C-alpha positions in Angstrom: 0.0 0.0 0.0 2.8 2.4 0.8 4.6 1.7 -2.5 1.4 2.2 -4.4 0.7 5.6 -2.7 4.4 6.7 -3.2 4.1 5.9 -6.9 1.5 8.6 -7.3 4.1 11.3 -6.3 5.5 13.8 -8.7 8.9 13.7 -7.1 10.8 11.0 -5.2 9.5 9.7 -1.8 11.7 8.0 0.8 11.3 6.2 4.0 14.2 6.8 6.5 15.1 4.5 9.4 18.2 5.0 11.5 19.8 7.1 8.7 19.1 4.6 6.0 16.9 5.7 3.0 14.6 3.5 1.1 12.8 4.3 -2.1 9.1 4.3 -0.9 7.9 3.1 -4.4 9.9 -0.1 -4.0 8.5 -2.9 -2.0 11.9 -4.6 -1.9 13.6 -1.4 -0.5 10.9 -1.0 2.1 11.3 -4.6 3.2 15.1 -4.2 3.2 14.7 -1.2 5.5 13.2 -3.6 8.1 10.1 -1.5 9.0 8.4 -3.8 11.4 5.4 -2.8 13.6 6.5 -0.3 16.2 9.6 0.9 14.4 9.9 4.7 13.9 10.5 5.9 10.4 10.6 9.3 8.7 8.9 10.1 5.4 10.7 12.5 3.0 9.2 13.9 -0.2 11.2 15.7 -2.9 8.4 17.9 -4.3 6.3 20.1 -2.0 3.3 19.4 -4.3 3.4 15.8 -3.0 1.9 16.8 0.4 -1.2 14.6 -0.2 1.1 11.6 -0.9 3.0 12.3 2.4 -0.3 12.5 4.3 -1.6 9.3 2.8 1.6 7.4 3.6 1.5 8.8 7.1 -2.1 7.6 7.5 -1.2 4.1 6.2 1.6 3.8 8.7 -0.4 5.2 11.6 -3.5 3.1 11.0 -1.5 0.0 10.2 -3.4 -0.6 6.9 
């Protein structure tokens, strides 16, 4: 779901955990980052117009969808 939401962005979207960045459009990158339940991650977007994508990914993470 996260990768699908990130793919709608104009610019690049990353998930960051412990200083490591993962391409949020890549399921493999997300899995490699090791984002298990309860792990804190940051979401970075390249383009300010992607605020709705940022909000959607945040919602997906917070609601555990």
